[in-house]
N, C-alpha and C positions, 0 to 999 in steps of 0.2 A: 402689801404684806405686813403682818404684825410682828413686832420685835419687842423683846424685853432685855434691858441692859442693866447689869449689876454695877452700880457706881462704886468708885473707890475714893476714899478721902473726903467724903462729903456727909452732911447730915441726912440727905436722902439716901435710900438704900437701893431703889431700882427706878428705872425710867421705862415706861411702856409707850410705844408710838407705832405709827404706821408709815410706810413709804409707798407712794403711788408713783413709780418711776423714781424721779429724784425730788418729789414733792413730799414735805413732811406734814403729817396729819395726826390729830388726836393724841397729843403728848400728855402723859399723866405721870407725875412723880409720886413716889411713895416715901413719906417722911419729908423732913426738911421744913423750910419756911413756907407754909401753906399759901399765903396770899401772894408772895413774890413768885413762887413757882407756878401758880395759876396764871399770873401775869405773863411770865416767860412763855408758858404753853400757848396762851392766846396770841402773843406777838409772833411766834414762829409758825403758827398755823398757815399753811399754804406757801411757805417759803421753800426755796430749793435747798438741798443739802449743802451746796456750795455757799449760799448766802448765810446759812446757819453757821457753818464752819468759819467763814470770814468775820462774822460779827461776834461770835461767842467764844471762839477758841482762845485760850490763854488767859481768860479772866480768872482772877484768884479771889479767895474769900478769907479776909483777915490774914492770919499767919499761914494758912494752908496754901499749897502749891497749885490747887485746883479749886473748882467751884461747881455748883450744880449746872450753870450755863456751860462751863467748859466740858463737863461730863456729857451734857447733851450733844455738844458739837462732836465729841469723840464717838458717842453712840450712833448718831445718824451717819457719820462718815464710815464707821466700821460696817454697819448694816448695808449701806449703799455699795461698798466695795465687795461685800460678800454675795450680793445678788447675782 
């Protein structure tokens, strides 16, 4: 199933992704640091929601309390819980 998550507190504005059960697929960020976010998208491809949450949750960016990876962890967890 496809999801779109509006980020908060980051340079990226939205995250689009798919969940196949608890498997994360086809992550795409709008805005933000293009190369880094392509890398994150590639690294999480095929990971479980639980693994994404464990590895990315709580990461901050500079002075911000969140980051694009942290927002991705929130997004996939929220989507999974709402399935």
